[in-house]
C-alpha positions in Angstrom: 14.1 0.3 -27.8 17.8 1.2 -28.0 21.2 -0.4 -27.8 23.7 0.9 -25.2 27.2 0.2 -24.2 28.9 0.7 -20.8 30.7 3.9 -20.2 33.3 4.6 -17.5 32.8 8.3 -16.5 36.3 8.8 -15.1 37.9 7.1 -18.2 35.9 8.8 -20.9 38.8 10.2 -22.7 40.7 6.9 -22.5 37.7 5.0 -23.8 37.3 7.3 -26.7 40.9 7.2 -27.6 41.1 3.4 -27.4 38.0 3.1 -29.6 39.4 5.5 -32.1 42.7 3.7 -32.3 41.0 0.4 -32.9 38.2 1.6 -35.1 39.6 -0.1 -38.2 39.8 -3.4 -36.4 36.5 -3.4 -34.6 34.9 -5.8 -34.2 37.7 -8.4 -34.0 35.7 -10.9 -31.9 32.1 -11.8 -31.0 30.1 -9.1 -29.3 28.1 -9.8 -26.2 24.6 -8.3 -26.0 22.6 -8.5 -22.8 18.8 -8.7 -23.0 17.6 -7.6 -19.6 14.0 -8.7 -20.2 12.4 -12.1 -20.4 12.7 -14.3 -23.5 9.7 -13.6 -25.7 9.3 -10.0 -24.4 9.0 -7.2 -27.0 12.6 -6.0 -26.2 14.1 -9.5 -26.5 12.1 -10.4 -29.6 13.0 -7.2 -31.4 16.7 -7.5 -30.4 17.0 -11.0 -31.9 15.6 -10.0 -35.2 17.7 -6.8 -35.5 21.0 -8.3 -34.2 20.8 -11.2 -36.6 21.1 -8.7 -39.4 23.8 -6.7 -37.6 25.9 -9.8 -37.1 26.0 -10.3 -40.9 26.8 -6.7 -41.5 29.7 -6.4 -39.0 31.1 -9.9 -39.7 31.0 -11.1 -36.1 28.4 -12.9 -34.0 26.2 -10.8 -31.8 25.7 -13.2 -28.9 22.5 -12.3 -27.2 22.3 -13.4 -23.6 19.0 -13.2 -21.8 19.4 -11.9 -18.2 16.0 -10.8 -16.8 15.2 -9.7 -13.3 14.0 -6.7 -11.3 12.5 -5.0 -14.3 15.8 -5.0 -16.2 18.0 -3.9 -13.3 19.9 -7.3 -13.2 21.0 -7.0 -16.8 21.8 -3.3 -16.7 23.9 -3.8 -13.6 25.9 -6.6 -15.3 26.7 -4.4 -18.3 27.5 -1.3 -16.2 30.2 -3.3 -14.4 31.7 -4.8 -17.6 34.8 -3.6 -19.3 33.9 -0.6 -21.5 35.8 -2.0 -24.5 33.0 -1.9 -27.1 32.3 -5.6 -26.8 29.4 -5.6 -24.3 26.1 -4.0 -25.0 22.6 -4.0 -23.5 19.3 -3.6 -25.1 17.1 -1.0 -23.4 13.5 0.2 -23.2 11.8 2.8 -21.1 12.7 0.9 -17.9 16.2 2.3 -17.9 14.7 5.7 -17.4 11.9 4.7 -15.0 14.3 2.7 -12.8 15.9 5.8 -11.3 12.4 7.1 -10.3 11.0 3.9 -8.9 14.1 2.8 -7.0 16.0 4.9 -4.4 19.2 3.0 -5.0 20.5 1.4 -8.2 23.7 -0.6 -8.8 24.5 1.8 -11.7 23.9 5.4 -12.9 21.4 5.3 -15.8 22.9 8.5 -17.2 26.6 8.2 -16.5 27.2 4.5 -16.9 25.8 4.0 -20.4 26.2 5.5 -23.9 23.3 5.3 -26.4 24.4 3.6 -29.6 21.3 3.2 -31.8 17.6 3.1 -31.6 15.9 0.0 -33.0 12.4 1.5 -33.2 9.3 2.5 -31.4 6.2 0.4 -30.9 2.8 0.9 -29.2 1.4 -1.2 -26.3 -1.8 -3.1 -26.9 -4.5 -3.7 -24.3 -5.5 -7.3 -24.3 -7.9 -9.1 -22.0 -8.6 -12.8 -21.3 -11.4 -14.1 -23.6 -12.9 -15.6 -20.4 -13.3 -12.1 -18.9 -16.0 -11.2 -21.4 -14.6 -7.8 -21.9 -15.2 -6.5 -25.4 -14.3 -2.8 -24.9 -12.2 -0.7 -22.6 -15.5 0.6 -21.1 -16.4 -3.0 -20.1 -13.1 -3.4 -18.3 -13.4 -0.1 -16.5 -17.0 -0.9 -15.5 -16.0 -4.3 -14.1 -13.1 -2.7 -12.1 -15.4 -0.1 -10.6 -18.0 -2.7 -9.7 -15.5 -4.7 -7.8 -12.6 -2.5 -6.5 -9.3 -4.5 -6.1 -10.6 -7.6 -7.8 -9.2 -7.2 -11.3 -5.5 -7.9 -12.0 -3.2 -6.8 -14.7 0.2 -8.3 -15.8 3.5 -6.6 -16.6 7.0 -7.7 -17.6 8.2 -6.3 -14.3 8.2 -3.3 -12.1 9.2 -0.2 -14.1 8.7 -2.0 -17.5 6.7 -0.2 -20.2 3.8 -2.6 -19.7 3.8 -1.7 -16.0 3.8 2.0 -16.7 1.0 1.7 -19.3 -1.1 -0.3 -16.9 -0.6 2.3 -14.2 -1.4 5.1 -16.6 -4.7 3.3 -17.5 -5.4 2.8 -13.8 -4.9 6.5 -13.0 -6.8 7.8 -16.1 -9.8 5.6 -15.5 -9.6 6.0 -11.7 -9.9 2.3 -11.0 -8.6 0.1 -8.2 -6.8 -2.9 -9.8 -3.9 -5.1 -8.7 -0.6 -5.2 -10.5 1.1 -8.6 -10.9 4.6 -8.4 -12.3 6.1 -11.5 -14.1 9.6 -12.4 -14.9 8.1 -14.4 -17.8 4.8 -16.0 -18.8 2.5 -13.0 -18.1 0.7 -13.3 -21.4 0.2 -17.0 -20.9 -1.5 -16.3 -17.6 -3.9 -13.8 -19.3 -4.7 -16.3 -22.0 -5.5 -18.9 -19.4 -7.8 -16.5 -17.6 -5.8 -16.3 -14.4 -4.9 -12.7 -15.0 -7.6 -10.3 -16.4 -5.6 -8.0 -18.7 -2.2 -6.9 -19.9 -1.0 -3.7 -21.6 1.7 -5.3 -23.6 4.1 -4.2 -26.4 2.7 -5.1 -29.8 5.7 -7.2 -30.8 5.4 -9.4 -27.7 1.7 -10.0 -28.2 1.7 -10.5 -32.0 2.1 -14.2 -32.1 -0.8 -14.7 -29.6 -3.3 -12.3 -31.1 -4.8 -15.0 -33.3 -5.0 -17.7 -30.6 -8.6 -17.1 -29.9 -7.8 -16.8 -26.2 -7.4 -13.0 -26.1 -9.6 -10.0 -26.8 -7.8 -6.9 -28.1 -9.4 -3.8 -26.5 -7.2 -0.9 -27.7 -3.7 0.3 -28.7 -1.8 3.1 -27.1 -0.8 4.8 -30.4 -2.8 7.8 -31.7 -3.6 5.8 -34.9 -5.1 2.4 -35.6 -2.6 -0.5 -35.5 -3.0 -2.0 -38.9 -1.1 -5.2 -38.1 -3.9 -6.3 -35.6 -6.8 -4.0 -36.7 -6.7 -2.4 -33.2 -8.4 0.9 -32.5 -6.5 3.6 -30.6 -7.2 4.2 -26.9 -8.8 7.6 -26.7 
C-alpha cells in the first residue's frame, strides 16, 4: 500500500515550484488523507497505524477520512479533483492500477493525476473459509466448487480490490465456477456467519478475526509461511 498526492499535469512546474518555495513551512496546517476503502479493511487499518506516527513526526494532524465506494474509485476521484497543494493525500493499493483495466472510463487518470509519495508496506492475502463450510484445505474448497458449479460464493472489498483479484486468480487457477460478492464493508462478518463461503483477504484485515473460532484459514498467498497466523503458503 502506498500514499499518493494529487498532481495537475498541466501545472507540474508550478506545483513543483510552489512546493519548493514552501518546503521550510510545510506542513503549516492539518493534512487530509482519504482512505478509499471501508473502515477495517487492510488499507484503512494500516493507514491509521502509520499515519498516527507520521502526525507526531511532522507536527500536524493527519486527518484520515474514510470514503469507500466502487472499489476505491470514489475516494481516488475526490483526491484527483482536489487542489494539488500538498495537503490532500490518498492511500492506495493495487486497485488504483486495476481500475484502469476493469473500467472503460474513470473520473481520473491513474498515472497522470497522482504522484507516489511513500510505500507503507507489502502484505499477503490469506484464504479463509466459514467454519460452517467444513473446509479444512484448499483441496476441500476446490472439490466442493467442482461438485456444485456456481453454488459457492467468495467475498471481496469491492470490484478491482486486491481481495477480488486474488479470488479471481484462485478461480482461474483451480478452474472452478464460483460467484463473486463484492462488499462495501462487512464481507468478513458474512463469511464468519456462514452466509459467504470464503474470502481471500489481506492479512491485516483478517488478523483480529483469526482467533474467533468462526473461520478456517486455508492458505496464504505469499511464498513463505505466515508466522503471525501459522498459515501455510498456497502452492
